[in-house]
KEKE-835522 format. One record per residue: residue in one letter; x, y, z of N, C-alpha, C, CB in turn. Coordinates in steps of 0.05 Angstrom, whole numbers, plus 5000, padded with zeros to 4 digits. Glycine has a CB too. Example, Ala and Ser with C-alpha at 12.3 -4.5 7.8 and 13.67 -1.06 7.14 Angstrom:
<sites>
a526448865156524649105156526449345156522649115181/s525749555142527349795143525850015157528249885114/
</sites>
This chain:
<sites>
m401905872210399806052214397205902215399806272192/t395206082223392406002224390706182214391505952250/a388506042213385706262194382606202210385006102150/q381206322201378606312210377906032203376806532199/p376305882219375705622215372805612197375505492244/t373805652173371805642149371705412133372305842131/d370405212131369404982115368705022093367604852124/t367105262087365305262064366105582053361705192074/p365405612027366205862015365006092025365805851988/a365906312025365106552036361706562034366706802020/e360706682057358006692060356406862038357506792088/t354306782031353006922010350507072021352206731986/s350007022052347207092055346707422056346206952082/a349407542057348807842063348407982035351407982081/h348007762012347907911986346007751968350807941972/e343807571983342007491973339607651966341607321984/s339907961970338108131964338608231932338208361986/q340908181928342108191901340908021883344808141900/q338708061870337307841854338307881827334107841855/h339607731813339907721787339107491777342107771780/t338107501752336307321735338507071729335107501702/e338206811731339906611723339706571694339406371737/g341806551678341206561648341706851635338106471644/e341407051650341707341637343807371621341907561656/r343907441598346407511585348007701588346207521565/i349807751598352107951605354907961593352707921630/t356508111595359108101588360507981609360108361580/g362907871601365007781623365708001641367607691610/a366408251632366608481651364508491674366408731636/q362108501664359908561679359708321697357408611661/a360508091689360307841706362307841729360707581689/l364707961720366508011738366708191766368008081723/i365108411756364608661775362608521791363508961759/r360308421780357908291796358908051815355508171774/s360507881809361807691820363307831846363507561800/l364908061842365808181868363808251885367408411865/e361808411872359908541892358008301908357908761874/m357908031896356607801909358607701931356007551887/e361107751926363307681949362807881975366707741937/g361708111966361908311991364008501994362108162015/v364808491965367008721962365809001963368608691935/d366909191979365709451980368109651968364809532013/t370509581974372709751966374409571950374309891989/m376309661929378109541911380209801903376509391884/f382309731901384909861896386109821867386909761916/g386010061848387309911821387910131813385609721800/y388910081782389610281762388710131732393110351764/p387710311718386610171693388610181673384010301681/g388209991651389909971630388709841605392109841639/g389609811583388509681564387109411564390109691549/c388409201575387308961574384908941595389508751579/i385609091617383209071639381209301633384409101672/l381209421616379309661612376009571609380309811584/p375909351596373109301601371909251625372309131588/a373809201645372609151670371809421683374508991687/y373209641674372709881690370210021677375210071690/d369109911661366510061649364110001667365709961618/p363909701674361109661694361809761722359909321697/l364509841727365309951755363410221756369010011759/l362810341736361110611737358410601754360310701706/e357310351748354410311759354910131782352210171737/s357410061790357509851812357410001842360309671808/s357009881865356709951889359709961901354909761901/i361509871885364109821899365410081896365809581886/r367410151914368510381914371210321900368710491940/h372310441879375010391872376410631875375410291845/v379210531892380810731893383010761876381610751915/l383410971861385411001841388411061852384511241823/v390110861846392510881862394811061842393510551872/r397311081850398911191834401411021820399711381849/h401110781833402510581823401510311832405110611830/e401710121814400209841821401309731847400709611798/q404409781853404809641879403009761902407909651887/g402510051900400810121921398210041923400810341923/a397209951902394409781899394809541917393609661865/g396409411913397109131926397609161957399908991912/h399109391966399709461994397309562008402009661996/m395609701991392809822003391309572009391010021982/a390909411989389409181992390208982017389709031966/e393009002026393908872051392709022074397108862052/g393509272074392609422096389609392107393009672088/y387809372080385009352084384609072101383409352055/a386108892087385408592099386708582126386608332080/h388708722134390108702160388108792182392708892161/v386609012181384909092199382109042196385409322201/s381608952175378008882174378008572175376009012141/g379908382170379708122166378208052141378608012188/r377708212124376608152097378308152076374808312090/p378207982053380508012036380508272019380707772018/g382908352017383208602001383508511971385908772011/v382708741958382108681927383508891908378808691921/a385508801895387108951873386708891847389908921876/m386109101827385709061803387609211785383109101799/v388909091765391009241752390809111723393909211766/t392409201703392009141675394608911675392209431652/s395008871650397108621648399808761641396308391622/g401508541634404508611629406108761657404508831601/p407008981653408309141674407009211696409209351665/a403909231693402509301719402109021730399509481715/a401908811722402008561737404408481745401008351723/t406908551738409508521748410008711776411408611724/n408808951769408509141790407009011818406709391778/l405508871814403808711833405008541848401908571822/v407508391839408808191846409508211879411108171827/t410708441880411608521907409508481932412408821905/p407308601931405308641951404308311950402908891943/l404008171928403307921929405307741946402907841902/m407507771939409507641953409607711988412307741937/d409307961993409008082018406407902031408408412014/a404207892017401607792028402107462036398907832003/y403507372015404007072017405707022040405406951992/m408007192046409707112070407907182093412707282072/d406307382095405007462122402107352124404907782125/s401107162103398807022102396607232106398806802122/i396607392086394607642085392507512064396107962073/p389707572073387807452047387407692027384507332058/m388007642007388107821985387307721955390807921986/v385807871938384807761916386007951889381407751920/a388107841878388408031852387507981828390908071846/i386708101815385208091786387308281768381508231787/t387908121747389808251730388908171698392808151739/g389008391685388708371653390308181641389308611639/q389808111614391207961600390807991568390707701609/v392707961554392008031525390207781516394808061506/p388807851491387107661485387907371479385907751467/t386607221485387306891485388806841456384006681487/a387706961439389206831408391706981413387406931371/a392507211424395507321424397007201447395607651427/i395707041462397706951486400006751476395906791511/g402206841482404706691473406006801448404006411467/s405107011441405907141413407707371420403207251395/d408107421449409607691456408007931450412107721439/a405607931453404008151443404708381464400808071442/f404208611455404408841471403208831500403209041458/q404808871521404108861551403408591557401609051560/e404108401547404208141551406108001565404108051532/c405207851589407007721606406407471615407307861627/d407407251625406207021635405807061666407906761628/t403407201670402807251698402107061713401007411702/v401006841706400806551726403106441729399106311714/g405406461711407806311715409406501734409306221687/i409106741731410506961752409706901773410107261750/t407306911780406406891809405706701822404607011815/r406306471807405806221816407006151848406906041794/s409306281848410606191874409906381898413606181870/c408506591891407806801908404506871915409007041894/t403306671904400606641913399906361921398706731892/k397606381935396306141944395205951920394006221964/h394306101902392405941880392506201860388805831891/n393006131832392106311811391306141792394006511802/e389706351769389206171750388106341721387005981762/l388806301702388306431674385306351668390606311648/v383706521663381006461656380806461628379206641668/l379806241614379506261587377406291576380306101577/t374806271591372006351579371006541596369806121576/s368806671583367406861602365606721617365907091588/q364806461612362606321628363806221656361406061611/g367106241654368206111675369006351699370705941662/l368106571697369006781713367906791738368707021702/p365006721740364206721768365606511787361206691768/m365706231775367206041790369906111798367405821776/a371406211777374206311783374306491808375506471758/i372406711808372006921828371506771856369607121819/r369706621856368606441882370806281892366206221875/q372606181878374305971882376706171896375105791854/a377206381883379906581892378906671919380606881869/f376606741925375806861949375806661973373106971945/h374906431963374406171984377006121991372905881973/i379506051968381605971980383406191994383005831960/a383006441984384606691999384006672032383407011987/t381206602035380306702064380106422079376906882064/t380906152072380505942090383305842094378405722079/g383405612110385905492116387505762124387205322090/r390305692114392505942121391206102100396305882117/p390706332105390106582088392506652071389406822106/g391806742049393906832031392707012007395406572019/p394507031986393507191959392806971943395907381943/t391207041928390106931901390207091879387506851902/l390106981851390407211830388707041807394007311821/v386707221796385207151768386207281749382307221766/d387607171729388407301703386307301679391007151693/v385407501671383107511653383707651625380707661667/p383907471608384707641578382507821568385307421551/k383107991553381408231544378708101532383008431521/d379207881515376707821497374807681518377407591469/v376107541540374207431558372507601577375507251573/l373307861577371808091587369908201567373508301596/v370608181546368708281521366508121512370108301496/g367207831514365507651502363207641524366907381495/e360707511517358307481531358107191547356007511510/m356407151566355906931581353806961594357706851595/e352306681599349706681617350206711648348006401611/w349606941663349806941685349206751706348907111688/y350506641726350006451743351706471767350306201730/w351206421791352506451819353306171826350406581842/p355806051829355605771835355205731866358205631825/t353805551871353405501901355805371919351005321903/d355705421948357805341958358805021951357405401986/e356704871949357004591947358304581915354004421952/e357604681897359404711870362404801878358004951848/v362305021889365605091894366804851911366205401913/l366104801929367604561946368204331924365404411973/a365904261910366003991888369104101866361903971862/s369004351857371204411845374004441853370604581838/l374304411875376704401892377104161904376804581912/p377003941893377203631910379503621926377403351890/g382103761921384303741934384703911958386103791918/y382604081963382904321979381204302002382204571964/r382304222024380304122051382004212075379703752054/p382904462078383804532106382704402126383304782112/n384704282146383804132168383604372194385803862175/v381504422202381204642221381404532253378304792214/k380304292254380704192281382804002287378404072289/g384004072310386603932317385503642330388504122340/h388003462325387503212337387103142362389103082332/p384703062369384403032402386202902419382302892409/r387602702411390102592424392202792430391202382409/m392402912408395003172409394303352430395403392379/i391703422430390603652445391203542476387003722437/k389703312479390203222511393403212518388802872516/e395103162498397803102505398703432510399502912480/a397903632493398703862499397803972526397904022478/a395403902530394204052560396403892581390003942568/k396903612578398503522598401303662602398803252594/l402403662580405303802581405404082592406503832553/i403404222586402804552597402604492626399704722585/l401004322636400704332666403504192681397804142674/e404904022664407803922676409604122677409203692660/s409404352663411704502655412204732676411304612624/e415004762684415604922707416405162696417704802725/q417705172664418205412653417105462626420905452654/p414705492627413605512600413305762589411005392598/v413005832561412806082548410706032524415706182537/i408906222522407506182498408306352478404906222502/y408706242453410306392435407806402410413606232427/a406806692414404606712398405406882372402206822414/g404306792349404906902324402607022309406106702309/g403207112285401007272271398407092264402307392244/g398506802272396406642266394506642284397006412262/i394806762310393006852328390907052315394606972352/l391807272301390407472292389007412272391707642286/k390207222251388407112229386206922240390006952208/a386706822258384706632267382406762285386206402282/r382907002289380407142310381206992338376607052299/a383606942345384006762370384806992392386706512365/a384607182391385907342417384307302440386107672413/e382007282445380207242467381106932478376807262456/a381306752458381906442466384406472482382306202440/l386506622466389206662480389106772508390806842465/a387906972509387507092534386006912558385907332529/e383906752548383506572571385506332577380906472568/l387006212558388806072564390906222585389705982540/v391506432579393606572597392506612623394506852586/e390306672631388706692654388506472670386306772648/l388506232654387705972662390505852673386305812637/t392505882662395205742667397005962676396305592640/g397006212673398706442685401706392673398806432721/i401606332649404106282631404606512612403806012614/h407006602616408206862601407406872570411606842602/v407607072557406707042528408907222517403307162520/v410107112493411307302475409607402450413707182466/t409607582439408307642413410107762393405907822418/t410407622373412307672351411307912337412507432330/l413007982318412708282307409808232293415508402283/m409108012281406407972268404507942285406207752251/a405007892315402707882331402108112350402807652345/r404108262348403208542367400608602369404208802357/g399208592393396508692395394908452405395508802367/a396108222395394507952401393607932432396407692394/f395408012447395608022474396308222487397007862481/p395108352503395708662510398408692522393608792532/d399708892514402308992523402109002555403009292510/d399809152565399809242589399009022607398109482592/h398908712598398408512618401008402628396608292607/e401108402654403308322672404908072656401908222705/l403307892643404807632634405507682606403107342637/n405307962592406707972568409408062571405308112550/l410807872556414107952558414408162532416507642554/g413108172515413008342492414608172469414308652499/m416308352449416908232424419108052433417708452401/p419807802419421907672417423807692390421007442422/g426307582390427207562364429607772362424807612344/m430907782336432907962331433408232343432707992308/h431108342344430808612362428508602382430308862343/g428208402393426108372415427908442439424708052417/n425708492463426908542489428208332501425108642507/a430208372521431708192528430107992546433908302539/s428008042559426607872576425107642555424508062595/a424207722535422907582516425007382501421707772497/v427007502494428807322476430007102499431507522460/t430807212522432007002542429806802556433607172566/a427506862553425406672566425006462545422506822575/m425006552521424606332503427206122504424106462472/q429506252507431906112504431805902532434706352502/k431006002555431005832580428305702581431406012606/a426605682567423905582576424505242574421105722554/d422805142585422604832587420504722568421804732617/l418504932560416604862539415405132528414304682551/l415505072498414605272486412305222468416705382472/i409905362478407205332465407305502442404705422484/a407605412419407705582389404805572378410005442365/l403905812377400805812371400905982346398605952396/g400505922320400306042298403406222292397606222300/s404906092300407806192291409306012275409506252314/r411806082263413305922247415905902247412905972226/f416805952272419805922283421606062257420805532289/d420706332255422606492230424806492241421906802218/d427506522219429606562230430506802249431006552213/r428607052242429107312261428307222290427307602252/i426507012294425806912319428206722335423106762315/t428906532317430306302333433406382330429505972319/g434106552316437006652312438106312304438706832347/k440506262311442006022304439905762312445206002322/v438705672295436805452300437805262319436005302276/d440405132316441704912330442204962360444404862317/a442405272363442305372392440105472401443905552397/f437605462392435305572399433505372420433905652372/a433005512446431205362466432005092464428005382460/q434405032473435304742467433904542488438804722470/n433404682509431904482534429104432534432304592563/a428004622515425104622511423404432495424604852502/k421604312506419704152492418104372469417504002516/v416704262451414704472433412204362428415704552403/i410704502435407604472426407204642401405504572449/h407104512376406304732351403704682343408104722324/v402004892346399404922334399305102308397505052354/d398604982285399005142263397304972236402505182259/i395405182225394105042211395004942182392205152211/d397305022178398704892152400704692162400405112133/p400204472153401404222157404904292150399803982135/a405104422131407904452119409204622138408004572088/e408504682162410304882178410904652202408605212189/q409404442202410304232224413404132217408103952225/g415304202233417904062231419604182209417603752226/k418204422195419604542179422804682187417804722169/v422404762212424804892225425504722249424205212234/r423804712268424004552295421804352295423704732322/r423304072302421403902307419803902333422503672304/p417203882325415803932353415103682367413104102350/d415003652395414103422407411303392408415203392432/v409903602405407003572401405503742378405703632428/p405703582351404403752331401603762326405203702309/i400303972325397204002324397104172296395604172354/v396004062277394804162254391704252257395103962234/g391304542258388604632262388504932266387404482285/d386005032264385405322271386605412298382405362270/a388005582299388805682329386605692349389905992327/r384505862340382205882360381205652367380006032350/l380105442354379405232359380605042373379005162342/v383705042367385404872383385304992409388304842372/i386105252413386505332439383805252458387205642438/e381705272445379005302463379404962470375505422442/e379904782454379904482465382104462485380204252442/i384304602480386604582501385604642527389004762496/i384004842526382904962552381304792565381405212548/v379204672547377104482560378704232568374604402540/q381204152551382603902564384204012597385403792537/i385204222595386504332621384604352641387804592619/h382104432636379604392656379104132666376904472644/a379403882648378603672654381203492671377303572627/l383203592666385403512683385403602712387903612670/l384803842709384903992739382703852754384304342739/d380503822740378203702753378403442762376103692737/s380303282752380602992757382702942777381102832733/g383903212789385803222813388603252803385602952831/v389403302776391803352764392203622776391903322733/t395003732784395403982793397904072773396003982826/q397704322772399204492752402204492772397404852746/a404304462755407104472767407604762774409504362746/d409504792798409705022810411305212791410904992837/t410805462783412205632764413005832776410905722743/g412905882804413506112821416906192819412606032854/a418705952819421306062811421906212785422905872811/w420506052764421006172737420206462735419406022717/k417606522748416706782741418306962759413606812745/s419206862776421207072799423407162782422706902829/k424606902765426806972748426407132727427906782740/v424207112711423407312690422907592695421307222680/s421707572720420807832734423407992739419207772763/g425507852748428108012753429508052722430407812776/w429307932705430008002678428608302670428807742658/q425908232676424308482663425608772682420408432668/e425908752703427108972722429309092712428008872749/q431708902708434208972700434709042670435708772709/f433008962654433309002627431009082610434408792616/p430109322621427609482606428509582581426509742623/m426609612557427509772538428410082545425409762518/t430610172532431910382542433210532519433710302563/y433710762522435110942502436011212517433011002478/e438511322509439311582522438111782513441911642520/p437311972526435612232514437712392500434012422538/s436912542479438412752461439612872475437012942445/e442112972473443613232486441913512473447413242475/p442813702484441213972480442414012449441914252506/g440314132434441514242408441813992387444514402414/a442113732396442513532382439913432370443713352396/a439613242349437713162337436212962349438513102315/l433412962345431612792363432612472362428212832353/k431612372388431612102387428811972377432312012414/p429111762359427011652347425311522367427911482327/q426411392385424411292404423311492420425511092422/f424111702429422311932436420112012422423512142437/c420212092396418612112378416411922380420012112355/i416811672382415011442378413511442405416611162370/e414811452428413311502451411311702456414811542468/q412211922441410412152443408012102426411812422435/l408412022404406311912385404211712397407611772363/r405511492411403511322430402311462448404711102444/d403411652465402411802488400211962478404511972501/h400212102453398012302449396112142430399212612437/a396611902422394711782402391711692413396111512389/p389811762394386811712402386211462405385011822385/d384711372420384011062427383110962396381211032453/k384510672400384210562373385510582349382410612368/t387710802354389310862333390610642318391211032343/i390510592293391610422278394910482267389610382257/v397110342278399410412268400410232245401210432288/t401910382220403010192203406010242202401610202173/s407610092187410510152195411610102165411909942221/g413510262159415510152135417509882149417810432123/v419509862132421609662144424109812143422009382128/g425409802175427909832182427809912213429310042164/q429310112220429610192247427110292256431710382250/h425810442237423410562251421710382252422210782238/q421310152236419709922242420009802274420509692220/m422809752277423509642303422809802325426109602305/f423210042322423010262344419710252350424310592332/a417910262329415110272334414510032346413410322310/s415209752339414409562354415409542381414809362341/q417809662387418609622413417509822433421409632413/y416710092422416210302442413210322441417810592436/w411310242422408810302426407410102438407610382404/h405710162450404009932469401409872454403110052502/f401609652446399509492430397609322451401109272408/n395309442458393509312475390909222462393009472497/e390909252436388409152421389309032396386309372414/p387808802383389208672361387708812336389008332362/y389508772318389008932291389409242293386108872282/t391309292307392209572305394909632298391809692329/w396209432291399209452282399009272253401509282308/v400409412233400509322207403209352195398609462192/n404609172191407509192178408008962163409709212199/s410209002149411208782128413108672141412308862100/g412208422153414408222173415508012153412708022203/g414607862139416507652122418107752100415007432110/l416807892085418707962063420008282072416907952031/g419308422089421108632097421008872069424508482104/t418308912065417909112039418309392048415009082026/m420209532037420409802044418709942026423209892043/g417210152037414910252021412610192032414910151996/f412610012042410009872050408010082069410809602068/s408910262083407510382102405310542097409010502113/i406010752076404110982066401610792052405811212042/p402010632032399610542020398510332037400110441991/a399310202057398510042072396710172094400609912080/a397010442103395610632123393510692103397510922137/i393610742078391710842064389110592060393210952036/g390010342056388310142056386910132080389509922051/a388110142105387310102129385310342135389710072148/k386110572128383610792133381310772115384611092130/a381710602091379110572072377510392090379610432040/a378710202103377009922117376010092142379409592127/m377710252154376610362184377110642179378310242213/p374710782165375011082164374811262191372811172145/d373711142216372811272240375711242257369911112255/h377511112249379811042261382611292258380510752248/t383911372274386211482266388311282259387211642286/v389911332233391911152223394011292219391311012199/w396211232239398911392237400811172221400311492270/a402111282199404011092184406911182193403511112149/i408111082211411211102213412911012197412011012234/d414711232187416011152161418611262168414811262134/g420811162152423611282153423611432123426311022159/d426111572121426111742097426911552068428412012103/g428311332074428611152053425711002044430710942062/c424410942063421210802056419811002042419110702084/f420111232055417711432050418411522018417911742074/q420611522008421211591980420711421962423611661976/m420011121967419510911952416210941942420310641970/t414611011965411411041954410411281962409410821966/a411711471970410511721976408411831954412711921980/q408111781929406311901910403411791919407211811877/e403211601937401011491939399211701961401611201947/l401111901971399612111986397812251971401312311998/v398612311944396112381921394112281925396312311896/t393911991922392111801927389911871952393611561932/a391711881974390211962000388812202001391811962021/s389712421984388912711989386412661968391512991980/l386512591943384512591928382312421933385312561905/e382612181947380312001952379612031980380911711946/g380612281997379312322021379912172043376812302018/l382312052040383111872064385811972077383411562054/p384812162101386812312112388512142135385412572124/i390812022123392111872145394312062151393311562137/k396112002175398112132184400812012181397512172207/v402812162173405512032169407512132188406612082141/a408611972208410512062220412711982208410512022243/l414812152194417012112178419712122201417012352152/l421211952203423111972220425811982202422911732240/n426512232195428812262177431212292188428512462161/n432912142185435612102199437812122176435811792215/s436812162148438612212126439811952115440712392134/y439311702130440811502125438711232120443011472149/l439811032109438510802109439210632134439110662084/g437510752154438610712181439510382190436210832202/m437710222181438509972191440909832174436009792190/v441009902150443509792132446209972144442909862094/r445910242155447910362169448810242195447110592173/q447010122206447610032234449309752228444509992252/w448609602212450009342204452509432193448409152183/q453109632178455809712170457409802190455709902151/e456309942209458010042231458209772250456610332247/m457109602254457709382273458909102264455509342285/f458909072237459608852223461208922200457508712215/y461709122191463409182168465509432173461409262144/d466609432203468509642213467709912200471509572206/e465209982204464010302197465110372172465010552220/r464810192151465510242126462810352112467009982113/y462010542106459610622107459110652071459310902127/s457810472062457610442033454810462021458710182026/s454210692006451510721995449210752013451110511980/v449810892040447210892056446011152065447610752079/f448311352050447411622065445811742042450211842075/l443111822051441111942031441212262029438211862040/d442312372048442912722050439612812047445412892017/s437912702063435512772058435113062081433312482063/s437213092089436813342103437113582082438913372127/a438313542062438213752038436213702017440913762024/l436213442002433913351984433013091992434713341954/p430013061990428213261979427913432003425513151967/d426413642003424813802024421913682027424514122015/f422113502047420013312051417413552055420713072081/v417613752073415113932075414014002050415714182090/m416014112032414614222010413313971990416714411995/m414913731991414113501975411013421983416313251980/a410713412012408313352021406313542017408413302045/e406713792022404713952012404313991981405214192024/s405513941966405313951936403313691933408613931918/m403413471945401513271943398613271960402913061949/g398013561971395813631984395713562012393713531971/c397713532023398013472050398513712069400213302051/a398013722096399113882113401813792125397213922132/a403813952127406413852134407314042152408213822111/i408913882173410113952195413113882199408613852216/r415314062204418014022207418114032237419914232191/v419513812252420113852280422813772285418313712298/e423913952300427513882305427913882329429814102293/s426513972349427313972376424913832400428014282382/p426113742419424213552433421713692442425513412458/e421713962451419814112457417614182439420814302464/e418414132411416414122391415213932382417114212374/v415413702391414613402384411813442393416513142400/g411413482417408413412428406213562415408013482459/p406813832411404914012400404613962368405914312406/a406813882357406513762327404413572326409013612316/i404913362344402813102340400113172349403612842358/e399413352369397413492374396013592350398013682390/k397713812335396413902314395613712291397714092306/a397513552290397513312265394513162273400813032267/n393813112299391812962306389113122303392312862332/s388913352303387013542297386313592273387613732305/i388113542253387413552223385613292211390213572206/n384013312201382113052196381113112164379013022221/d381913342154380613392128382713332102379513712129/r385113232111387313202091389413042102388313472082/p391112912091393112742100395312942118394312592072/v396812812137398813012149401212892150398213112177/v403513032144406112912147408013032165407212892122/v409012972187410413042204413412942203409212972225/e414713142196417813032192419413072218419613202167/f420012912228422112902256424612842245421412652280/r426513042251429213042247431012852269430013342247/t431512642263432512472280435312382279431012292278/e436512292300439612232304440312002285440412142337/a442112042269443111872248444311612260445212022232/a446011692281448011472291446311272311450711632308/e443911312316442311152339442210862323438911302347/g442610692337441810382335439510282347443810222345/v439010082337436409892349437609642369434509722321/f436809692392437809462415435509402429440309562438/p435609202436437408962435437708842409436508752453/m439808672403440708602373441708312376443308802361/v440108122361441907862358442507862331440607562366/p445707892327446807872301445707632284449707842304/a445507682262444907452238446507222241445507552209/g444807012246446206742249447306652271448006722234/a447506892296448006782320446106672339449006942332/s447006582362445306472376443606712395446906252391/n441506642404440206822417441406892448437506732417/d443106712453444906732481446706962476446906452488/d447207042448449307232443448107532442450907152414/v445407562449444307802445446108022452441807822458/i446008272438447408502446445408692459449008632423/l446108792484444408942494445109262493444008842520/h443409402500443909652500446609752513441809772509/p448109932501450709992514450910022546451610242502/t448310162551448310232581447609962596446110472587/q446909712589446209472601448109262595443609392593/q449609282575451309072565453308942587452909192543/d453909112604455909062631454108872647456909362652/r451808822644450308662663449408402647447808812675/k450208382626449308132610449207862625451108092587/e451307872643451707602657448807522669454007632682/n447407722679444907692697442907512680443608012706/l443507512657440807372637441507082635440407512602/k443806982648444206652651443006552670446706552655/
</sites>
């Protein structure tokens, strides 16, 4: 993965107008909130409790908007959604013990998807640590493996530096979550205010120096390989978005004419409507994207990590392809696939340098290899194997793909889409057209059910002028639906497209295909309970139920017109619908299972 090329801590110039007297005596709680203000935090998501309570008092005078959630997990996912669409770190603040453990899921989610996030947790007083005090847990120990950096702050005086370090580490190099654990007595105690300089922050982290500039020799070698390749594919991952590299990627594609696949985390990094975009690869990617990667002679991996959902069986993945791997995290080099040209650096900076070197080679008389036959072959796959589904029969339940197509076609410009995890997530990625970056928010690496609604609230808080649709399933919805109360009371009018098939759809599909249709514990019976319309209305939302195709468009238009409260549109969808294409877990991408209407033509993919 990759990140913005930041060599120094977060800029403070925007906050220079906030004049605070050096040496002024204030409480640790005041120092904490002031430090967040100095870092440019305008919104935070949280839930108060005993040990963090001192920090909530100075919030009353702060410029920071605090969004009161209904569950601490919701606070973390809201912080993630905020960060996804804004590029700024999301902030969540909760108390000790169970509140901190409730934050572990979003921390791990942010860690897997490289989302900049700063978590602040309360802790029991320092004298009580280790005594099994009420609501005590080893937060630093528990979160060590799901944060980029965490720290237990033992003195009030250490708070400003701890906050500066947390923001610097979260937002530089490969982005990720950080955590600051603050005992109650540290918040209550007094300290002399100071604000660490950039130099002091860097000096305090001597072992942390992310390398953002790629090796010149490797960049030249990459440019050479790109021009020599006859069957190249650019494998664009979420790091393109983290590095703000979408424009650089587009320039590289226009210069070379190379096809692009955009992973689940990279949707929107390159426009879907561009003729060279093959769409999403992987377990549920489209056939052209999956096969192009398999048959390529060169994979240009930019901010991607060769995830198992992309590669399938690793030994059988793109066996004839050389690999250029650009990633800011050196640990990703060779972790799954050994690259021929490893480049550690920021995606945007590296891509820009590759472009310079390609121009230099072309100017020196080097010609690019003929890719005409390859483009013709790929075009043939695209024509024969488009995304497809069979329309619903009269009187039958709605097809989820149709609902998403209608949502897409009725969406206002710059609509942001979040999703939960499961079939609806795959359908959303497959059938929405993502032509702008930072308009798709989902849980990729961890696959967290319940992500969609709180993430949508965080995205709406960051981008209040944008329409935000949360596409959810009935299983996911019931995990975090209480956050619709937050949305209603906080004036964050998200819209929820609830695809209700009364099943845990993806689990049901696996049991159908791989467990001889032995359906175990997947039937939710949500056609009977709960009544989603009544449930949504009880939380302050407008609610609409849709059961026939002719109702879909008007219901979406009505939802789009309501902007004074959240809206939930329940679509009653077909329970037996499956997500295709599909590469079975552990199988080769050559074994992709196509939609039943295309499976008889599979030989044409060879």
